[in-house]
N, C-alpha and C positions, 0 to 999 in steps of 0.2 A: 189627390192621392190620399188613402187612408192614413190617419196619424200613426198607426202601428207600423207602417212601412217607411215613414220618414226617418232618416238617420240624423238629421239636424235641422234646426230652424232658428231664425232670428226672432220670431214672434214667440212670446211665452205661451206654452201649451196649456190647455185647461188643467187646473189643479184646485183642490179645495183644502180646507183645514189649514194647518200650519205651513204646509208647502205652498199653498196658494197665497197665504198672507206674506210669506217670505218673498215670493216672486213679485208681488206688488211693490214691496219695499225695494227690491233689487232693480226695479225699473228706473229708479232715480240714479242708479249707478251705471246705467247702460253704457254711456260713453267711456266710463272709467273701469270697465271690467278687467282689462289687462293690468291696470295699476293695482286694483283690489286683490287679484290673484297673486300678483307679484309681492304685495305686502305680506300675504299669508305665507307664501313660500319662503320669503326672506326671514320671517319670524320663525318658521320651522328651522331654518338653517342656524339662526342665532341660538335657539334653544336646544339644538342637537337632535331634532326630529328628522334624521336623515337616513337614507338607505345607501350605504357606502358614503360617497361624498355629496350625494344629491338629496335635496328635500324630498320627503315622501310625497309622491304625486297625489293631487286631490282635485276637487271641483269647488264650486262657489256656494254650495249649500250642504248643510248636514242632512243625514237621513233621519227624518222625524218619525217617531212612533207615538201613537196615542197611548194614554194610560191603559186602555183596554188591551191594545196590542202588546204592550210591555208585560202586562200581567199574564197574558197567554204564553209569551215566550218564556217567562220565568217559570211558569207551571210545567210546561212540557220539557224544558231543559233540565229541571230538577228531576223529573220523572225518568227521563231517558238516562241520565247519569246514574240513577239508582239501578236501572236495568243493566247498564254497562258493568257496574260493580258485581252484580249477580253473575254475569257472564264470566268475569275474571275469577270469581270464587269457584264457579263450576269448572273452569279450565284446570285450576290447581287441585281441586278435590276429586276429579274424575279422570284417571289416566286415559280413558278412551277418548277424551276430548282433545288430547294432544295432537291427534292427526288432523284435526279440523283446521288448525292454524299452522301454516308451514314456517318453520324456523330452522336455521342451520345449527350445528352442534355448539358453536361459540355463543350464539344468541340464546340457546337453551341454558347454557351454563350461567349466563348473566341473569336471565329471568328467574332462575332457581335460587338466586341469592334472596333470602328471606329478609325483608326490611323491618319485620316485626311491627307493622302498622296495621291499623284496623281498615284502612282504605288502600286500594291499589292506585287510584288516580287522585292526585292532590290538585292539579291544575289541568284544565282541558278547554278546548274550544271546538264547538260544533259548527260545521259549515252547512248552512241551509238556505233554502229558497222560500220566501214568505210572500204569499199572495193574499191580499185582502186583510181581514181581521184575524182569521184563525186557521188559515191553510199554510202550515209550516212543515216542510219536509227536509230532513237532514240527509245529505248525500255522502258526507264524510265526517269522521270524528277524529280530531287531532287530540289524542289522549297521551301521547308520548312526550311531546316537546312543543307546546303551543307558544306563539309569539304575538306581539301587537298591543299588549296592555298599555305600556308606557307611551307608545306612539299615539294611541287613541286619547290618552289623558292629555298629552301635550296639544294635539290637534283640537280637542274640545275646548281647552283653555284659550287657544288662539281664536277660534271662531266666536267664543263668548265675548271676547274683547273687541271683535270687529263691529263696525258701525251698524250693519244690517241686523245683527243679533241684538244689539242694544235697543234698536227700535222694536224688535219683536217682544221685548219684555213688557211692553205696555199691555199686551193681550194674552201672553202665555207665561207660564212658569216652567222652568227647566231644572228639574232636580239634578244636583251634582252627585256623581258617583266616581270615586277614586279607585280605579281598577288596580293600580300598583299597590295601594295600601291594602286592598283585599288579598292580593297576591302574598304580601308579606305576612299577613295574619294567617293565611293558609299554610305557608311554609313553617311558621313558628308552631302552629298547632300540630303539624306533622312531626316536627322535631320532638315535641313533648310526647306525642302519641307513641313514638319509637322508644320511649323509656328514658329520655333525657330529662334533666332537671329544669328548673324555671330560670336558670341563669341565661343571660343574653348570649346567644351563639355568635361566633364569627362566621360570616357567610361568604362562599365563593360562587360566583356566577360562571358557569363553564360552557364554552363552545370553542371551536377552532378560531384562532386569531384572525384568519383571513376571511371570515364570513362577513357579508355586507350588513348584517343586522347588529354588528358590534356597537354602533351608536346607541341602540336601544338598551344594551347592557349597561352602558355608561349612565343613561337616564335612571335606570332602576337602581344601580349602585348608589347614585347620588341621593335618591329618595330614601333608600335603606339607611345610608350613613346619616342622613339628616334626622332620621327617627331613632338614632342611637345604636345602630347595629353595624359594626365594622364589616364592610363588604368590599371584596376585591374581585377582579375579573381575571380568570385563569384559563389558559388553554389546557384541555384535558391531558395533554402530553407533558405538561410542565409541573404537575404536582409532585411532591416528594413525600414518601411514607417511611418514617424511621422512628424507632423506639415507641411503636404503637400509636403514632400520631400522624395526621395528614397535614401537610404544610403547603402554603402557596410559595412561589419563588422568592418573595420578599421576606419569608420566614414566618408569616402570619399562620398561627395554628387555625385550621379550619374544622368547624364542628358541623356545619350545615352546607350542603351543596345544592344550589338551585341549578338543576341540570337542564341546559338548553340544547346541548348536543344530543342528537337522536341516538337511540340504542344501536341501531344498525351500523352507524358509523363508528361507534365505540368498538363494536365487534370486528369491524374491518381493520381497525388499528389497535387490536387488543394488546399486542406486545408493547406498544408505545404508551398505553394507558394503565399499566399495571398498578401504579400507586393508587389511583382512584378506585380501581376494581378491588384491590386488596382492602382498602379502607371500608368499602361498602360491605364486603364479605365478612370482615371481622367486626362490623358494627362500630367502627372507630370514627365514622362520619355518617350523617344522615343524608341520603339522596332523595330529592323530590323534583320530579317524579322518580320513584324507584325504577330500576330497569324493567321490572315485570309489567309496568304499564304498557310496554310494547305489545303485549298480548291483545289488549283491547283497542290499541291504536290500529291494528291490522284491519283492513276492510272486510276480512272474513267475519269479523264481529257483526257487521251489518247483515251478513248472510245468516248468521245464527239468530240474530234478533228477529228477522223477518221469516224464518222457516218454522212452520207449524210443528215440526218434530220436537222443537224445544219450548213449546208454549207452556209446559208445566213449570218452567223456571219462574214464570211471571204471574202476577195477580191478574184477575179479569180487567181491572182498571188499567194496569200497565200494558196488557195485550191490546187494549183499545187505542192507547196512545201510540204504541208501536205501529199498529195498523194504519193510523192516520199520518204518522210522522216519519216512518222509515220506508223508503221505496224497496220494492222487491229486489233482492240481491242474492246471488248464489255463487259459490266457488265454481270457476269455469274449468271443470275437470269431468272425466267420464262419469255420467250419471243421467238418470231421467228425472224430469221435473214436471210439475203441474203449472200450467199457465194458459190463460185465455180459454179455460174450460176444458182442457184436454192434456194428455200426457205427451211429453216431447223428449227426444234426445236433446240434451242442452246445446250441443253444437248445431244441430239442425234448427232448433229454435232461434239461435242467434243469427243463423244464415237466412232463414225465411222471414224473420221479423226484424230485420236490420234497423229500421227506422224507430223501433220502440226501445232500443237499448243503447247502453254505453259499455265499453270494455275498458278496464283500467287495472294496473298492477295492484295486487292486494297490499303490497308493502310500499307503494309509491307515495310521494308527497309533492307539494308545490305545483300541482297541476301537470306533472310530467307524465307523458305517455298516456294521457286520457283521450279516448277516441269515441266520438259521438256518431252513432250509426247513420243518422240522417244527414250528417255533414261529411260522410265518407263514401266514396264510390263503391259499388258492389264488388268490383275487382279488388280494391285495396282492403275492403272488409273481409273478403274471403282469405286474403293473405294474412291479415291480422288474426283471424280465427286459427289458422294453422300455427302461427307463432305463439299465441296466448294459451291455446288449449293444453291443460295439464301443466302450465308453467307458472302457477301461483298468481293467477289473475282472477278478477270477479266480473260477472255479467250483471249489470244493474239496469233496472227500469230507468228510462230517460225521464227526467223531470225538467220541464221547460223553465228557464230562469225568468223571474219577473223582469219587466223592462220599465224604465222610467226616464224622463228627460231631466238631466242635471245641467245647471248653468256653468258654462266655461267661458274663457276669453277667446273671442274670435278676431279676425282681422279688422272688423268694423265695430268692435265692442262686444256686447253681451250676445252669447250664442247658447242655444239649448241643444245638447247632444243626447241622443238615445243610447242608454247604457243598459247592459244586463247587470242586475243588482243581487248581491250575495249578502245575507245577514249571518253574522258569526257571533253567537252568544258564548261568553266565557262562563266557566263554572269553577269555583274554588272549594275543594272538599265536597263536591256534589251540589253546591248551592250557587244559584245564578249570581253572576258578578258583572253584569253589563255586557255590551256588545261592541263590535266594530262592524262596519259595512264596507264592502269592496265593490268597485265598479269596473266593468270591462266592456269593450266593444265585441269581445268574443264570448261565447257561452261558457268557455272554460275560464273561470275567474280566479286570478291570482296576481297579487301585487308584484311578486318576483318575476311573473311572466308578462309584465307590461300593463297591469291594471292600475287602479288608483284606489285610495282609501279616503273615506269621509267619516267624521264622528257620528255615532248613533245617539240621538238625544230624545228623551221623552218630553213631549210638549203637552202640557196640561192647560186648558183654557182657564183664565182667571175668572 
């Protein structure tokens, strides 16, 4: 059976470079794979790297990038974030662009709050598929409320301390990148950019108290506090605004809000979040990301980036990176489009070329309601077209995820399982800030939807 069709194997599959070297080292641990994974997960639990009450699921090998691959990811991530900022400015400077991205009235009132910052996006995470050395395509852009920085920092530290990685250091160097520290630097820069002084702000990390990612907030708060910045975790409904100041429930005055709750959910609970909204509107607290980052978090931004009608927004070099890195995407609404050398009605294109496309809500997140044409029956796809057409969805070119074998613990020791792999670079104020990598047996890759996460590490030969 061809390797590409094998779902799992006890024999180590062919690999070269740092992945191959790691597999050779791991052979010595073959009978003890379950114990090794158990130690990693127990260490996650001890350090608070949990999703709800459970350790963040992982495998037995990091995702290694070569220095050349890391340089490419850094270059294109920085370029794409520059393009995204241009899209955001275009949206707010040109009233005719308002119809391109669908928002309700409450969402519009939130994004119209001017944060008086030079950037719309302070922190972001791009979700991409990376084949080979330089074939990287971004299928989604989380520019509203990205997560995972602290989880990855903790996972990376755990892997670095494990015996297999200690042995790897004889042949490779692994540069350390603290994503949480870069997050803090970006938040402080946004605070100063918004016209505040150089004094140390009190920080609130805000999201709903019931979300399963609350343990990551505790990790971030601990790091911020360790660095001298008073940081508390506050449910958006629990802020208090009086005498022109925003306060946490314990009375702490808040100057800077690290917003983890997404804008759409704030809009849904607008009346319960009035203190936070008022503080942002009156510039009594700095929000990062500001609410208006929602505009470029919408998947319609991908449609704007990849549509030649808007090419004048970008330099020739930017257009070339967009061509290579952003899959063809269009708002799934009545219109004609050019694809495969001819003009199509977009619904007819989706119906006739089902296997070439993905349908997803423009405002969705967490892998929810993403439908891959080639994995959907023709009958179900037709029904989906009826549901999605004109309902704020996008039609996107299908990008096959890269697959790789990652070591896990099997019943008889070491087992290599075939995963789809997603590379997710972070950017802070538009500058590359490291990556996380996610694994899934499904081509729709999301940790909250049953995937796993491994640290992404650059491996440089000594």
